[in-house]
Structures are given as C-alpha cells and as structure tokens.
Residue, then its C-alpha position, 0 to 999 in steps of 0.5 A: m589516239r585512244m592509247v595517247l588519251l589513256f596515257l595523258l589520263l593516267l598522268e592526270v590522275g596520278f597512277a604513274k610511278k615516279l622513279a629516279l636514278v641519281i648518279g655522281n661520279s667524282d673519283y676517276k682513275y684516269m682523270e682529275y677528281l671532281s669536287s661537286p658531283k657527290a654533293d650535287a647528286r645527294a641534293i638532287k635526291d632529297k629534292l626528288k623525294t620531296l616531289g614524289f619520286t622513289v630515288t636510287l642514289e649511287y656514287d663512283l660507278d665503274e663501267a660494269n657497275m654503271m651499266a648494271t645500274i642502268k639496266r636495274f633502273q630500267s627493269e624498275l620502270s613500267h608502262g605510263d611511269i615518269g623516269f628521271f635520270y640525273y648524272s654529275g660527273h665526266g662526259g664527252q663526245f665521240n663521232n658527235e655522239s654523247f657519252l658519260i663516263p664511268t670512273s674506270v674509263n681512260s677518256t683520252d683513249s678514243n676507242s675506250i670511249r667508243y666501247h666502254a662509256v655509256k652512251v646517252e642515246e642508250i639510256l634514253s632508249r632503255m628507259s623509253s623501251v618499257g613505254t615510259a610516259l616521260n624520260l627526263l635526263v639532267l646531265d651535268a657532264c660538260r666538264d672543261d677539263t675532260p680530255i677526249g681522244s689522243k687523236g682528235a676523234g673526240n670532242k669535249g661537251l656532249g653531242q647530239v641525241i639522234n633518236k629521241p623517243t616520244g616523251s623525251l626531255i634532256l637538259y645539258s649543263t651547257g651547250m652541245g659541244k661547249t664545256a662548263k666549270d666543275s662549279r655548283l651553279f647548274n645543279q643549285i638552279v635545277l634544285e630551285k626550279l624543279g619543284s616549280s608548278k609550271y609543266i616540266l618543259n617550261v621549267v627546263n627552259d627556265i633553268s636553262r635561261e636562268v643558268y645563262k643569265q647568272s653565268g654572265y651569258k657564258q654558260k647556256p644549257e642545251v635542252l633537247s625534247s620530243l613530244v613532252p607531255d604536259v606533266k607537272l613535277g612540283g607546285e601545289n597542283s601537282g602535289g596530288s599527282c603521286s601514286k600511293v598503295v593503300r591497304v584494302p582490308g578483307t573481309y570475314t564472316k562468322v559461320k556456325e558448324r555443328i560438330l558431332t560430339t556423340k553418335s547415335y547409339r542404342i541402349y537396352k532395358w529390361t527388368e531383372n528380380d524387380v530391379e530395372k537394368t540397362l545395357k549401353p555402350k562404353f564411352s571415352k571422352v577424347k578432345k577433338i581439334v576443330l578449325a576456328s579461324e582460316a589462315s589469312f594474309r595481312l598486308k603492310v605498305d612501307e614508307n617506300n610504297e612496297v607491300k609486305k605480306m605477313l601470314i596470320p595462321a589458322t587458329y583451332k578449338r578443342v572440343t570434347v567428343n564421346k567415342i564409343i570404346e566397347d558397344v553393347d553385347l546382346n548376350d549380356i542380356p538374360k535369355y528370358a528377359n523382355y527387353r526393350a531397345m531405345i535409340v539415343p540421338a546423336t548430339y552435336n556442339v555448335v562452334t562458330k568459326i571465322v571464314v575468309v570472304t574476301p582476302e586482303t589486297t591493296k589498291t593505288i590511289s592518287v594523293p599528294c606527294s607530300e603524303v608519299n615521301 
C-alpha cells in the first residue's frame, strides 16, 4: 500500500518522465502501401511533445529494426515513468493474439506472423517490466486490407491481450476482430482529444465514443485496461505534471595560502679596516607555479532535458621566489675578525585561491509541460 501511495504521489507532483515511441509503417514488402501512417505518426509526435513527452519517431521498420527500437525504448523507461507507444500500420491476430506487422513480414504466411511479427503483449510486457506508472498503447493497426494467413489460422483485426499488467491502457482503432479503412479519422480524433484535462482513461473512452459516432456507428475503437492510475496528459491542471532538470550551481570559497618566497637564512657581519663587511647567501629569482582555482565541472541542461558536463580547467598564478644558489662559507671571514651572526626570517607571499565547496549538480523539479518542450 505504501508503494502505491508513493507511486501516485510521484505522478501527482510530476517527477515521472514521459517517454513515447511512435512508429509509422507504410512501405511493406508483401502488402499494400498505406498512405496515412507516416503523416499520422508525425502528427502524434508533435502532439505528444506539446504534452511534455520525449518522443522517438520511426518509419518503415523491418522485423530486426522494429524489435531493436522497442528494446531501446524499454531501456529508456524507468520506474514510475509514463510510457506511450503509438503504432500506425498493418496488424492482425493469430490464435486470438494481437500482432503488429513489420514491413519485412509476409502476413499471408501464418508462421511468419507467429514468429516474425511483433506481439502486442510483448511490447506491453517490456514496458511494464521496469515498473512504469502508466503504459498507454494506441494502435491504429486494424486495416481491412491486411491478408492474414493462407490456411485460415490468422484473422483480420487485432485480438485479445491476455496479460495486462497494472497500469495498462490499450486503445485499438476499432473493435477486436474488426477492421478499419486506411483513413485518418481515428488519428484525427486522438489528436483532438489527447490534450484533454480529463483523466486518461476517460480521454480514451471519449476517443472511442467520438470515432464510433463520426464513423456513422461503423467503427468502434476497443479499450482494454487494467487499474489505470488517475493521470492527466493534458489540460491546464496537468500542465505542471512534467519533470524538468535544472542546474544547481556549485559553491566556492576563497582561501588565502602563504607561499614561501625566501626561506630563513643567516648573514654575518664584521668590521675590517673600519669598513663594515657582510657575508650572505647568493640568491636567484625563479618563478613558482601555484594553484589559483581548482578544476571544476559546469553542467548544462539542453532542450531534451539531458545534462551535459563541461570541464572548467584549474587556473594557476606565477609567484617569484628567491632560491639560494650559494650558501655562505665561513672561511670567507678573516680569522681575526669578530663577527656577529643574524637570522633573516623567511618571507611569504599570500595567494588567494578559489576552492570548490560543493560541486555543481542538477535536480528535477515540477514545471508546466510547456516549459519542457
């Protein structure tokens, strides 16, 4: 129960990421070309970005690329995120299971559907495996011109999704086992309704009702769900439910450091023929490099909410120091001289350097979605 409450709190304050994968398959090797998926996919991508989603858009994926893209999408999702998967293209069912058909698969071959098409249930399973908050699948894949199976094992339209993890919401463009024309009606209504201020389950049901009505009661989108959380993707109240990464500047302080410029030494004095003599070491001036400011990192958050790290190199100062190159030789003092020795204290140069107290970092805040994309 505590985990559920925490999960709902994360959704409410907006720390969940919104990630979307949008695929439009039009150009098939074994099936009729579809005119609308690419345009539909582009429009969905643009709409989702206004709602705060980070969107990956792909076109015309064959089997290998489609699975690789879905796996990469899975790896980008994290616990508590909102995942949105949109597909427009050919689809069908085999043994009552729903499949999306890559551009390289021959849908007239039942075995090709079974072993090479992408099972909707697998997509849902991959998305939910990381503990996402909401998994929303919008599938415009029930084409009435999709040939499924040459031996009657396959059926047109999409089938059931048996295993629906908690937080799953699936919207078919028409009813299970039914087909729809390659028109843009479904997508247009999705675009119109998706930014609604209602909870997402209500939005999806509204889409289904509106498509049914505008199609003259011929096309009724199917809605499948499992304990969908109260999440709003659009509207005034949901505009603040997006997360944004912001930079937290580091803190610095100035520290004074004493640099030895001349170490302590002895000088000797005596009088010779009424003239005062002095014996002292010989010095050479050399430059010493000392640290003026420590190296640090500056962080920059780009338009995709990604953090980039930039190294700010350390800086240095040159300090002149006196180095003894020849010390005194007491043999240089006459034996009869009455000399006295004096200690010359060491000298220092005070250098001010900048030290990092706390390094620069980032934090995630809740902001209106319009500020993220």
